[in-house]
C-alpha positions as CSV (number, residue, x, y, z in Angstrom):
1,M,163.5,20.0,113.8
2,N,163.4,17.3,116.3
3,R,165.4,17.5,119.5
4,W,163.7,14.4,121.0
5,Q,163.3,11.2,119.6
6,I,160.5,8.3,120.7
7,S,161.4,5.2,122.9
8,G,158.8,3.2,123.9
9,D,156.8,5.5,126.5
10,K,159.0,7.9,126.8
11,I,161.0,10.2,124.9
12,I,164.3,10.8,124.9
13,W,166.9,14.0,123.9
14,R,171.0,12.4,123.4
15,A,172.8,15.6,124.1
16,A,175.8,16.5,121.3
17,E,178.8,18.7,121.9
18,N,178.6,22.2,121.1
19,D,174.7,22.0,121.3
20,P,173.5,24.2,123.9
21,H,170.1,23.6,124.9
22,T,167.9,24.1,128.1
23,D,163.8,23.5,128.5
24,Y,161.5,22.8,131.4
25,I,158.8,21.0,132.6
26,E,156.1,21.2,135.6
27,M,155.4,18.0,137.5
28,S,152.5,18.2,140.2
29,G,151.5,16.3,142.7
30,K,148.7,16.7,145.4
31,R,150.5,18.9,147.5
32,L,153.4,20.4,145.3
33,S,154.6,21.6,142.0
34,A,158.0,21.4,140.5
35,I,158.9,23.5,137.2
36,V,162.5,22.1,136.3
37,T,164.9,23.8,134.4
38,Y,167.3,21.4,132.8
39,G,169.9,21.0,129.8
40,V,173.3,21.8,129.0
41,D,175.4,25.2,128.8
42,E,178.1,26.4,126.4
43,T,180.8,23.9,128.2
44,D,178.5,21.2,127.7
45,A,177.9,20.6,131.4
46,L,174.6,20.3,133.6
47,V,172.1,22.4,133.8
48,L,169.6,22.1,136.5
49,Q,167.4,24.3,138.5
50,R,164.0,23.9,140.4
51,D,161.1,26.2,141.1
52,L,159.1,24.5,143.7
53,Y,155.3,25.8,144.1
54,Y,153.5,25.1,147.1
55,P,149.7,26.0,146.8
56,L,148.4,25.1,150.4
57,L,151.3,27.4,152.2
58,R,149.5,30.8,151.3
59,T,151.1,34.0,151.6
60,R,149.8,37.6,152.0
61,P,148.0,38.7,150.5
62,N,146.0,35.7,149.9
63,N,144.9,36.1,146.6
64,T,145.4,34.3,143.2
65,H,149.2,34.2,143.6
66,A,149.6,33.6,147.2
67,H,151.5,30.3,147.2
68,S,155.4,29.8,148.7
69,H,157.9,29.5,145.6
70,Q,161.2,28.5,146.6
71,A,163.7,28.7,143.6
72,Y,166.7,27.1,144.0
73,D,169.3,27.3,141.1
74,G,172.6,25.5,139.9
75,T,174.4,26.4,143.0
76,L,172.8,24.4,145.4
77,G,172.9,20.2,144.0
78,L,174.3,17.3,144.3
79,R,178.4,17.8,144.6
80,I,180.1,14.7,143.4
81,S,183.6,14.4,144.0
82,I,186.2,11.8,142.5
83,D,189.7,11.6,145.1
84,G,188.7,15.3,146.9
85,E,188.2,16.9,143.1
86,V,184.6,18.2,142.1
87,I,183.7,16.7,138.9
88,T,181.9,18.4,136.1
89,E,178.8,16.5,134.6
90,K,178.5,16.2,131.2
91,P,175.0,15.1,130.2
92,A,174.3,12.2,127.4
93,E,170.7,11.8,127.5
94,F,167.9,13.2,129.0
95,A,164.1,11.4,129.1
96,L,161.1,12.6,129.9
97,D,158.3,9.9,131.1
98,G,156.3,11.4,133.8
99,V,159.7,11.3,135.8
100,V,162.8,13.2,134.5
101,T,166.1,11.4,133.5
102,I,169.4,12.6,133.1
103,R,172.5,10.6,132.3
104,S,175.5,11.9,132.7
105,A,179.5,11.2,133.1
106,D,182.5,12.8,134.3
107,G,184.7,14.1,132.0
108,A,187.3,11.5,132.3
109,G,184.5,8.8,132.0
110,R,185.1,7.1,135.5
111,L,181.4,7.8,136.8
112,R,177.9,7.3,135.3
113,I,175.3,9.4,137.0
114,T,171.6,8.7,136.4
115,R,169.2,11.0,138.0
116,Y,165.4,10.8,138.7
117,L,164.1,13.9,139.1
118,F,159.8,13.9,140.6
119,P,157.3,15.2,142.9
120,S,155.7,13.4,145.4
121,T,152.1,12.4,144.4
122,D,150.9,13.2,148.0
123,Q,153.2,14.6,150.1
124,M,155.0,18.4,149.9
125,L,158.3,16.8,148.7
126,Y,160.3,16.9,145.4
127,I,163.0,14.3,145.1
128,E,166.1,13.7,142.9
129,H,167.3,10.5,143.6
130,A,170.7,9.9,141.8
131,V,172.4,6.3,140.8
132,I,176.6,6.6,141.0
133,Q,178.2,3.7,139.1
134,N,181.4,3.4,139.0
135,I,182.0,2.6,134.8
136,S,186.1,2.2,134.9
137,P,188.6,-0.8,135.6
138,D,189.5,0.7,138.8
139,E,188.0,1.4,142.2
140,V,186.9,5.1,142.6
141,H,186.9,6.8,146.0
142,V,183.7,9.3,145.5
143,E,182.1,12.1,148.3
144,V,178.6,13.4,147.7
145,A,179.1,16.9,150.0
146,P,176.1,16.9,152.6
147,I,173.2,19.8,152.3
148,D,171.3,21.0,154.6
149,D,169.8,24.5,153.5
150,T,166.9,25.9,155.8
151,R,164.6,28.6,154.6
152,F,161.7,30.5,156.1
153,G,158.9,32.0,154.8
154,R,155.2,33.5,156.7
155,G,151.5,33.6,155.6
156,V,148.2,33.0,156.8
157,K,149.0,29.8,158.4
158,G,152.1,31.1,159.9
159,V,155.5,30.2,159.5
160,Y,156.6,28.1,157.0
161,I,159.8,26.3,156.6
162,F,161.5,25.3,153.3
163,G,164.7,22.2,153.3
164,A,167.0,20.8,150.9
165,K,168.6,18.3,152.4
166,C,171.2,15.6,151.4
167,G,172.7,13.3,154.1
168,G,176.1,12.8,151.9
169,V,178.2,9.7,150.9
170,C,181.6,8.9,151.5
171,G,183.5,5.7,150.5
172,A,185.1,3.9,147.8
173,I,183.3,2.1,144.8
174,P,184.2,-1.1,142.8
175,P,184.3,-1.3,139.5
176,G,180.6,-1.9,138.2
177,G,179.7,-1.0,141.9
178,S,177.1,1.7,142.3
179,V,175.9,4.1,145.3
180,T,172.8,6.1,145.6
181,A,172.5,9.7,146.8
182,D,169.3,11.5,147.2
183,L,168.6,15.5,147.7
184,V,164.9,15.7,149.1
185,F,163.1,19.0,149.1
186,T,160.2,19.7,151.7
187,G,157.9,22.5,152.5
188,R,156.0,22.9,155.9
189,K,153.9,24.9,158.3
190,A,156.7,25.2,161.7
191,H,154.3,23.4,164.1
192,D,153.8,20.3,161.7
193,E,156.4,17.5,161.8
194,E,159.0,17.1,159.3
195,I,157.9,14.9,156.6
196,A,160.3,11.5,156.5
197,A,160.8,11.2,152.8
198,Y,161.6,7.4,151.3
199,P,162.9,8.3,147.9
200,C,162.6,4.7,146.4
201,K,159.2,4.3,147.3
202,E,158.1,7.8,146.3
203,L,159.6,7.3,143.1
204,S,157.7,3.8,142.6
205,K,154.5,5.6,143.5
206,R,155.6,8.0,141.0
207,K,155.8,5.5,138.2
208,T,152.8,3.6,139.1
209,F,150.7,6.7,138.9
210,V,152.1,7.6,135.4
211,S,151.8,3.9,134.3
212,R,148.0,3.9,135.4
213,I,147.5,6.9,133.2
214,F,149.2,6.0,130.3
215,H,148.0,2.0,130.3
216,E,144.8,1.7,132.6
217,S,142.6,4.3,130.9
218,L,141.6,5.9,128.2
219,V,145.0,4.7,125.6
220,L,145.2,5.7,122.4
221,E,146.1,3.7,119.7
222,T,146.8,4.8,115.7
223,A,148.7,4.1,113.1
224,N,150.6,7.6,114.4
225,P,152.8,6.8,117.4
226,Q,153.5,10.5,117.5
227,L,149.7,11.2,118.3
228,D,149.4,8.4,120.7
229,L,152.4,9.1,123.0
230,A,151.4,13.1,122.6
231,F,148.0,11.9,124.0
232,A,149.5,9.9,126.6
233,F,151.4,12.6,127.9
234,A,148.6,15.2,127.6
235,K,146.5,12.5,129.8
236,L,149.3,13.2,132.5
237,R,149.4,16.5,132.7
238,A,145.5,16.9,132.3
239,C,144.9,14.7,135.4
240,E,148.1,15.6,137.8
241,S,147.8,18.9,138.5
242,I,145.2,18.4,141.2
243,F,145.8,19.5,144.7
244,D,144.8,18.7,147.7
245,N,143.0,22.1,149.0
246,E,141.2,23.2,152.1
247,C,137.7,22.8,150.0
248,G,139.1,19.0,148.8
249,L,140.5,18.2,145.8
250,L,140.8,20.9,142.9
251,H,142.2,20.6,139.6
252,S,144.4,23.9,139.0
253,P,146.1,25.3,135.7
254,G,149.8,25.3,137.3
255,G,152.4,27.3,135.6
256,G,154.4,28.9,138.1
257,R,151.4,31.1,138.8
258,Y,147.5,29.5,139.0
259,Y,147.4,27.1,142.3
260,A,144.6,26.4,144.9
261,A,142.0,27.9,142.3
262,V,139.7,27.1,139.5
263,W,138.3,28.9,136.4
264,A,134.9,29.1,134.9
265,N,137.0,28.4,131.7
266,D,140.3,26.0,132.7
267,Q,138.3,23.8,134.8
268,A,134.6,24.4,134.1
269,E,134.5,24.6,130.4
270,Y,137.9,22.8,129.1
271,Q,139.0,20.0,131.7
272,G,135.7,19.5,133.5
273,P,133.9,17.8,130.5
274,F,137.3,15.6,129.6
275,A,137.4,14.1,133.1
276,P,134.6,11.3,133.4
277,F,136.6,9.5,130.5
278,T,139.3,8.9,132.2
279,G,137.6,7.2,135.2
280,I,140.1,8.2,137.9
281,D,138.5,8.9,140.8
282,D,140.1,12.5,142.1
283,V,140.0,13.8,138.3
284,N,136.1,13.6,138.8
285,R,136.2,14.5,142.4
286,A,138.1,17.6,141.6
287,A,135.8,18.4,138.7
288,V,132.6,17.9,141.0
289,N,134.6,20.5,143.5
290,A,135.3,23.0,140.8
291,Y,131.8,23.4,139.9
292,G,130.5,23.0,143.5
293,L,132.5,26.3,144.2
294,Y,130.1,28.2,142.0
295,V,127.3,27.2,143.0
296,P,127.0,29.6,146.3
297,F,127.4,32.9,143.5
298,M,123.9,31.7,141.9
299,G,121.7,33.8,143.9
300,E,118.2,35.0,142.9
301,D,119.7,38.5,141.9
302,Y,121.6,37.1,139.3
303,C,124.7,39.0,139.7
304,A,127.4,37.2,137.4
305,I,129.5,34.6,138.7
306,P,132.9,35.1,139.6
307,S,135.6,34.4,136.6
308,S,137.9,32.5,139.4
309,I,137.2,31.2,142.6
310,I,141.0,31.2,144.5
311,A,142.4,30.7,147.8
312,E,141.3,27.3,148.0
313,G,137.7,27.9,148.2
314,R,138.1,31.2,150.3
315,D,137.8,34.2,148.0
316,F,137.2,35.1,144.3
317,W,138.3,37.1,141.5
318,E,136.1,39.2,138.8
319,G,138.7,41.6,137.5
320,A,137.5,41.4,134.0
321,G,133.9,41.3,134.6
322,D,131.5,39.1,133.1
323,R,133.6,36.8,130.8
324,G,130.5,35.0,129.7
325,D,131.1,32.8,132.8
326,A,128.1,31.2,133.1
327,A,128.0,30.0,129.5
328,M,131.0,28.5,130.0
329,V,129.8,26.9,133.5
330,L,126.7,25.5,131.1
331,Y,128.3,24.5,128.7
332,G,131.0,22.4,130.6
333,L,128.7,21.3,133.7
334,S,126.1,20.1,131.3
335,R,128.9,18.0,129.3
336,F,130.4,17.0,132.4
337,L,127.2,15.5,134.1
338,L,126.0,13.9,131.0
339,A,129.7,12.1,130.4
340,Y,130.0,10.8,134.4
341,G,126.2,9.4,133.9
342,D,125.5,9.4,137.5
343,K,122.0,10.8,138.1
344,K,122.7,11.5,141.9
345,T,125.3,14.0,141.1
346,A,123.0,15.1,138.2
347,V,120.4,16.0,140.7
348,E,122.5,17.8,143.0
349,F,123.6,20.1,140.2
350,F,120.5,20.7,138.1
351,P,119.9,23.9,139.8
352,A,122.9,25.3,139.2
353,I,122.0,24.1,135.6
354,A,119.0,25.9,135.3
355,W,120.6,29.1,137.0
356,C,123.3,29.2,134.4
357,A,120.4,28.9,131.6
358,R,118.6,31.7,133.1
359,Y,121.5,33.8,133.8
360,C,122.1,33.5,129.7
361,Q,118.5,34.4,128.8
362,R,118.4,37.3,131.0
363,K,121.4,38.5,129.0
364,L,120.0,38.2,125.7
365,N,120.6,41.3,123.7
366,G,118.2,43.0,121.3
367,H,119.9,40.9,118.8
368,G,119.1,37.6,120.5
369,V,122.7,36.9,121.4
370,V,124.4,36.7,124.7
371,A,126.1,39.8,126.2
372,S,128.9,39.8,128.1
373,D,131.6,42.2,129.4
374,S,134.6,40.4,128.0
375,D,135.6,37.2,126.9
376,E,138.2,34.2,128.3
377,L,140.7,36.5,127.2
378,E,139.8,39.2,130.1
379,G,140.2,42.2,127.5
380,R,143.8,41.5,125.6
381,F,141.7,41.4,122.7
382,P,138.5,43.2,121.7
383,S,135.4,41.5,122.0
384,G,132.2,44.1,122.0
385,G,129.1,44.0,123.9
386,A,128.4,40.5,122.6
387,N,130.8,37.9,121.3
388,L,130.8,34.9,119.5
389,C,132.5,32.8,121.9
390,T,129.8,33.4,124.8
391,S,126.8,32.8,122.8
392,S,128.4,29.9,121.0
393,L,129.3,28.4,124.6
394,A,125.6,29.1,125.8
395,Y,124.2,27.4,122.4
396,G,126.1,24.0,123.2
397,G,125.1,24.7,126.7
398,F,121.2,24.5,126.3
399,V,121.4,21.7,124.2
400,S,123.3,19.4,126.8
401,A,120.8,21.5,129.2
402,A,118.1,20.1,127.6
403,N,119.2,16.5,127.3
404,I,119.9,16.7,130.9
405,A,116.3,17.7,131.8
406,R,115.1,15.0,129.4
407,E,117.0,12.5,131.9
408,L,115.9,13.8,135.1
409,G,111.8,14.0,133.9
410,H,111.9,18.0,134.0
411,G,109.8,17.8,130.4
412,A,108.7,21.3,130.6
413,E,112.3,22.4,131.1
414,S,114.1,20.5,128.3
415,E,111.4,21.9,125.8
416,E,112.4,25.3,127.2
417,F,116.2,25.2,127.0
418,T,115.7,23.2,123.4
419,R,113.5,26.1,122.0
420,T,115.8,28.9,123.4
421,A,119.0,26.8,121.5
422,E,116.9,26.7,118.7
423,K,116.3,30.6,118.4
424,L,120.0,31.2,119.5
425,R,121.5,29.3,116.7
426,G,119.4,31.3,114.3
427,N,120.4,34.8,115.9
428,I,124.0,33.3,115.8
429,E,124.1,33.3,112.1
430,A,122.3,36.3,111.6
431,F,124.3,38.6,114.0
432,F,127.7,36.7,113.7
433,G,127.7,35.0,110.4
434,A,129.9,38.1,107.8
435,N,132.2,38.3,105.3
436,V,136.0,39.1,106.8
437,S,138.7,39.3,104.9
438,G,137.3,37.8,101.9
439,Y,136.0,34.6,104.2
440,D,132.2,33.9,104.8
441,T,133.0,32.8,108.2
442,Y,131.8,35.0,111.3
443,R,132.7,38.6,112.7
444,Y,133.6,37.6,116.4
445,Y,131.7,41.2,117.4
446,E,130.0,44.1,116.1
447,G,132.4,46.3,114.5
448,N,134.9,43.2,114.3
449,D,137.0,43.7,111.0
450,V,139.7,40.9,111.2
451,L,139.7,37.7,111.5
452,R,139.7,36.0,114.9
453,A,140.8,32.5,116.0
454,W,137.3,31.8,118.0
455,I,135.8,31.8,114.6
456,C,136.3,27.8,115.3
457,I,133.7,27.6,118.5
458,P,130.6,27.2,116.4
459,L,132.2,24.1,114.9
460,T,132.8,22.7,118.2
461,V,128.6,22.6,118.8
462,G,127.6,21.5,115.8
463,I,126.8,24.7,113.9
464,H,128.5,23.9,110.8
465,E,126.7,26.2,108.5
466,R,129.7,28.2,107.4
467,S,132.4,25.1,108.4
468,E,133.8,25.2,104.9
469,E,134.9,29.2,104.7
470,T,135.6,29.0,108.4
471,R,138.3,25.9,107.6
472,R,139.6,28.1,104.4
473,A,139.9,31.2,107.3
474,L,141.7,29.4,109.7
475,F,144.2,27.7,107.8
476,S,144.9,30.7,105.4
477,D,148.2,32.7,106.1
478,R,145.9,35.2,108.1
479,L,145.6,33.3,110.9
480,W,148.0,29.8,110.7
481,S,151.5,30.2,111.9
482,E,154.4,28.3,112.9
483,N,152.8,28.1,116.0
484,G,149.2,27.3,115.3
485,I,146.2,29.5,115.0
486,V,147.1,33.4,116.2
487,T,144.5,35.4,118.3
488,Q,143.6,37.8,115.9
489,E,145.0,38.5,112.1
490,G,148.1,40.6,112.0
491,D,149.2,40.0,115.5
492,A,151.4,37.0,116.1
493,A,150.1,36.0,119.7
494,F,149.1,32.4,119.9
495,W,147.3,30.6,122.5
496,D,147.7,26.5,121.8
497,R,144.0,26.4,122.9
498,A,142.6,28.2,120.1
499,T,144.4,25.9,117.7
500,L,143.0,23.1,120.0
501,Y,139.6,24.3,119.8
502,A,140.2,24.8,115.6
503,L,141.4,21.4,115.2
504,R,138.4,19.8,117.3
505,G,135.8,21.9,115.8
506,L,136.9,21.2,112.2
507,L,137.6,17.6,112.7
508,N,133.6,17.8,114.2
509,A,132.4,19.4,111.0
510,G,134.3,17.2,108.5
511,E,137.3,18.2,107.7
512,S,139.3,15.5,108.6
513,E,142.3,15.4,105.8
514,E,143.6,18.7,107.0
515,A,142.7,19.3,110.4
516,C,144.7,15.7,111.2
517,R,147.3,17.0,109.0
518,Y,147.7,20.0,111.0
519,L,147.0,17.9,114.0
520,A,149.8,16.0,113.0
521,K,152.3,18.8,112.5
522,Y,151.4,20.3,116.0
523,T,151.7,17.3,117.6
524,Q,155.0,16.8,116.0
525,T,156.6,20.3,117.0
526,R,155.1,20.0,121.2
527,L,156.3,16.4,121.7
528,L,159.5,16.3,120.1
529,G,160.4,20.1,119.3
530,G,162.2,22.8,121.4
531,H,159.6,22.8,124.4
532,V,158.2,19.6,125.3
533,P,156.4,17.6,125.9
534,Y,152.9,19.5,126.4
535,P,150.6,22.0,125.0
536,V,151.2,25.1,126.5
537,E,149.4,28.3,127.6
538,A,150.1,31.4,125.4
539,S,152.8,33.9,123.8
540,G,152.7,37.6,122.5
541,E,152.3,39.5,125.9
542,A,154.9,37.1,127.6
543,D,157.1,34.1,126.3
544,H,156.6,32.0,129.2
545,Q,154.8,29.1,127.0
546,R,153.7,27.8,130.6
547,H,152.5,24.0,130.7
548,L,148.9,24.8,132.0
549,S,147.2,21.7,132.4
550,A,143.7,22.2,130.9
551,E,145.3,22.7,127.2
552,S,146.4,19.4,127.9
553,A,142.7,18.2,128.7
554,L,142.2,20.5,125.3
555,Y,144.5,18.4,123.0
556,C,142.8,14.7,124.8
557,R,139.1,16.2,123.7
558,G,140.5,16.9,120.0
559,V,140.6,12.7,120.2
560,T,137.5,11.8,122.4
561,E,135.3,14.7,120.6
562,G,137.1,15.4,117.5
563,I,138.8,12.3,115.9
564,A,135.9,9.7,117.9
565,G,133.6,11.8,117.6
566,I,131.9,11.3,121.0
567,T,128.9,13.7,122.1
568,P,127.2,12.6,125.5
569,T,123.4,13.2,124.8
570,G,122.3,11.3,128.2
571,F,123.6,9.5,131.2
572,G,124.2,6.6,129.3
573,R,123.9,7.4,125.7
574,F,125.9,9.1,123.5
575,T,126.4,10.2,119.6
576,L,129.2,9.0,117.5
577,R,130.4,11.1,114.5
578,P,133.9,9.9,113.5
579,S,136.2,11.8,111.7
580,F,140.1,10.7,110.3
581,P,141.6,9.9,107.1
582,E,142.2,6.4,106.3
583,A,145.9,7.1,106.5
584,L,145.5,7.1,110.8
585,G,144.7,3.3,110.2
586,V,142.7,1.3,112.9
587,V,141.9,4.2,115.7
588,K,141.5,2.2,118.7
589,L,140.7,4.2,121.8
590,K,140.5,1.3,125.0
591,S,139.2,1.8,128.6
592,I,136.7,4.8,127.8
593,K,135.5,5.5,131.8
594,A,132.7,7.7,130.4
595,F,128.8,7.4,131.0
596,N,129.1,5.5,134.1
597,S,130.8,2.4,131.5
598,D,134.0,1.1,131.3
599,F,134.3,0.1,127.3
600,D,136.7,0.3,123.9
601,L,136.0,1.9,120.6
602,E,137.8,0.6,117.8
603,M,137.4,2.4,114.1
604,E,138.6,2.4,110.9
605,R,137.8,4.4,107.4
606,A,137.6,2.2,104.7
607,D,135.4,3.4,101.0
608,G,134.1,5.9,102.3
609,L,132.5,4.6,105.4
610,Y,133.5,4.0,109.3
611,H,133.2,0.8,110.5
612,I,133.0,0.8,114.2
613,T,133.1,-1.7,116.9
614,L,132.2,-1.1,120.4
615,R,133.3,-3.6,123.1
616,L,131.6,-3.7,126.6
617,R,133.9,-5.1,130.0
618,D,130.6,-7.8,129.6
619,G,132.0,-9.2,126.6
620,M,129.0,-7.8,124.5
621,E,130.4,-6.4,121.1
622,R,128.2,-4.3,118.7
623,A,129.3,-2.9,115.4
624,Y,128.5,0.1,113.3
625,I,128.8,1.7,109.6
626,C,128.0,5.5,108.9
627,G,129.1,7.5,106.6
628,V,131.8,10.7,106.2
629,N,129.8,13.6,108.3
630,E,127.4,11.1,109.6
631,E,126.7,10.1,113.1
632,I,125.0,7.4,114.8
633,A,123.2,7.1,118.3
634,V,124.9,4.7,121.0
635,V,122.8,3.6,124.4
636,L,125.0,1.5,126.6
């Protein structure tokens, strides 16, 4: 059931009587992240709680989760009175568009209260801006009680002060008139000056930031408005979760747990390859900084790089051993550098590419596949001594690394990486190719006898020999559930990242009809269902379903790399392998900023062919035609 409806660039939930429901959403700025719980209770009254996370105010011990956290429940909020009597707000409508907007009224219908909830884009501020309007025919005397809540904490940077303040309001409002009230939450170090907050200015900055992401960068237009808007929201979540750390801007997952840190999977593998397509400087800088944090760990001893670099770059975590992290970085960094299209940056990072390639070569076992202690699930599910995910990512990484080496004039290395990729591809087929649960697909590791979600990974790196049977397995009742693809046959746990990888892989393999049908179902659930508007992390081990930001990047890559089929092959070149049904209509991707360029793609499927128009900002226009499961080479 759809609880939400699309209205332009936002989604709206109109609250009904006797229909209690709550949800939460994460919103981030450079210095604060807010997880806001909102909704209505059994009495149709407003529910509003906030969990505020301060990535830069580090607690002790300064580990992965050492960000300061302050929780404010419904007992702290704007307390509105009419003629001395506190009102109970009855919400009528909730809207999400990068800002949480709540429209409510008092029980007697005298006041309309509109709240705007949002984080500052660049300050340690979270703000609730309220407009209180008299909608009755008579003058109304309104009072908003002042708030001055101060809390103290301490950590590695000293004493921290957290404030929640509202100056209060008291006065008569004529019919049709209104007043405003602002509840401002702040955090700071004790010896820093108190932050001066200008709520209306901050609201304007947040709306401008969101509008730029929605309308000026990588805009999707199709015949499916749910897909278009979900893509815009996913872009927002993927681009907003960037924090201004001591070591510079860093993208971090969020979710109330993961800040001021990067991971080889979330940031290097998932987010990094998407960043250049946005053309947003902060997003690209955060990717460069994330990859840069790994370079000091690439020593001549070829010790495994950490899974995560934490605490603003000051420490690292490797509790799951080698998860195949070098393969993740090889794949993600090489894809990023090609799409970024900046030769100087590629020269700077080529030694890191070469190191990751050498590391993966040294980890080849007797069967010629890449060994690792675990995978990105970190031992939650078995992965053997060598798993399909690590070897597939390494294969994709070697292919892209060969392209970078060629672009930089390193002919010998390019040939070497190509040979390694070709051998690894054959070994993946020989070692992992198997009949599992009646499907001629892949075993995940030696001895694995049940289907696993990550059998989709080969499809995403161009290994399509088993695509038909893998498609059947992924969409079978052994793996597909109402929540997407489960991690392992016979288990209810699911991770959206697996579903998003699977859908992208099936699109890459040309399975467009079924993949787009399932993508549409998934999109409708995540955008308009009970927990909206972003992809989520996981369920099973915990029922949190956090809005981790890199999952949103994976959703976007399902469009850029799946539907459009863009695969970087050089600093100014890529292949196109479109994959979508005729029902999706004309597919437009506007303002693609990758490859150090700015261009639009317009694609349409008709009579078994894809008709493609590429428009550059200088007015040049190119036309291409290709068949289903065919690719074309584009040089900008």
